[in-house]
Steps between C-alpha positions, in 0.01 A plus 500: 500500500739793468428736210630834384373791296618637163810697461422866390713808434551798732164655387312179543469413133518146375837432348529452122761520231284743302498746785873452564444481870637156572783438747719218397623288800832412327569865440430575870730218607779624274464856624416465861556126601275210556457567872338838435240347270434239768473778769253685279282182476512443877426863578198521271143407610442206277134471579418789261668642188879519531630834391852524357697778326861626482418753784346232718803267437730787590329539836518125538875515443540772763323289760688191410835695534391593855474134589821409319703787656376413842623151450835625367536710810425215734760279313759773513469532874547128572827509308755303706231342712529128561186354646697204639724716719342846520126439555366644822255292696138628511500576867822710452377710220458870567126588541479686173651204316283254691198700389600490135549126506155452669337745263640304198383167647151634540498666157595170343159357612329779308719433199423135499122570535517733195649220286243243626217739417652601161488856632807627318410869511493485881835321489676766295347771712614315825859464364522862383367629837761286678780636282389862518367535859635250756836446325589811291306752706614377844705185577768529231536873556555454872745211488744674262684649804552159653592349164753769409652623832475215754783248542476260202469181695327652811147406617327820383605444135471123499152527652385726211666270242325198648164673461583596135604147427157359631312768291696404191450127546125558523463770243692317231244223531201745510576655161622178322165412338467855359851646464666167418828642351540757774438233771760280343758788501431550862543125569828480323643771735358365820766352731476139607195428292382131511329450170654567158201707389232700677251305292592191699454669837188508710371793717749612753455337839824587683382816669651504854289526810571848631327473832263746681583860496376832622566617141191351328340593177294770660811659640686511165187618324494800748874560442463488120205760516715722726804459267287607202373802693857600595614452135236762407642741744858430395391565142355834593812589686700415191283723283545782764882447474500424879683166441663315221493123527288349775816414699576865542184532702399463863131451563270524793182296490214631713269205532180417672534243775425171313743591209749645739519171693567310174764738382680500843545119473776562240691720757807662340470284183190697382743709299617209296140409413418862403844539317579821694802587709292581797152398621316598811145424622295746698135549622255603238364748749814707474329643195825537295601386159304498182186296426546180305261267316463311836266672747711344777829646388674842457854530385770753539810489266818690557844476339752306722768709662749215510769395267433249225674157518654439163431127527144468600393860430330540841551823682598423861674671785777238517643547144874538548501382858759237405824669410590225260184549308423872498224476230316197652222473761525278802294214359697497170823473691348207688390341173834540336739416781291345781250219541227689315214710635207353674156549348197378689208579279556584138 
């Protein structure tokens, strides 16, 4: 049998009209929406007393908006994407996109297990962590450059859109039992959807086989940790007025051998992952740079000496090299007039 505790106010007191501490569901629905009330129920440990107050519901609304806004960003970035003609095959996805597809597929197993165990609090935590950490804190941040500056129908951009499409197909189903209205909104805006309603769909099973890769989960976990450490160094440099935006910076990463080997796999595309204009990897024993939260990494941040491309905002030594485009860098010229730049990793 599945049972739940009593609902109490923010101070743990039993609700009663005489105390005036009741929270009316209809009022919450009218003010915040039904999905926020449902999210609060799912996010509360029902095995004990369930605490609710205006302040708790406000925090619930904030976390709900993070999930909703993440889904909105995903939808916005597959605008113009036709799965029938633009989908990139699994073995042709860029390694970063292949990782995101595989990560989503594995996460779905955890999501389904939460539902089967009626473990809704772990479900909401899992969804929030995905939106905040893997998506918002890393993947979506990194792919913005490809989405906004690469050739519109080129492989680098279509690869990212393919990954976003698979994430949305899965995530819309994940949230449907809890955030029913939000899931339906996502579904209505998905291209090439097969069922009329998300409520008629089953768990997503069309994840592509991405094949074996040197860029496995352990690799990307190391890169995410390194990026977080570099972000800290960039934030400090901003505070010191050394740089403005991260793309105005060049960074040198002094890494111990194991991490250095991982970072070097990205070659000259490491700068795209770190969202800096320049990125170089050197031996940790050079004893340069500032300490970071990683014992295996020191980072030196300097302001780039190169001109800023007005299109992609990267500072590079080939801005203005093309006389017809004096304010653009070489790769932007290629994306605007040529076949589009080649991206190998992310």
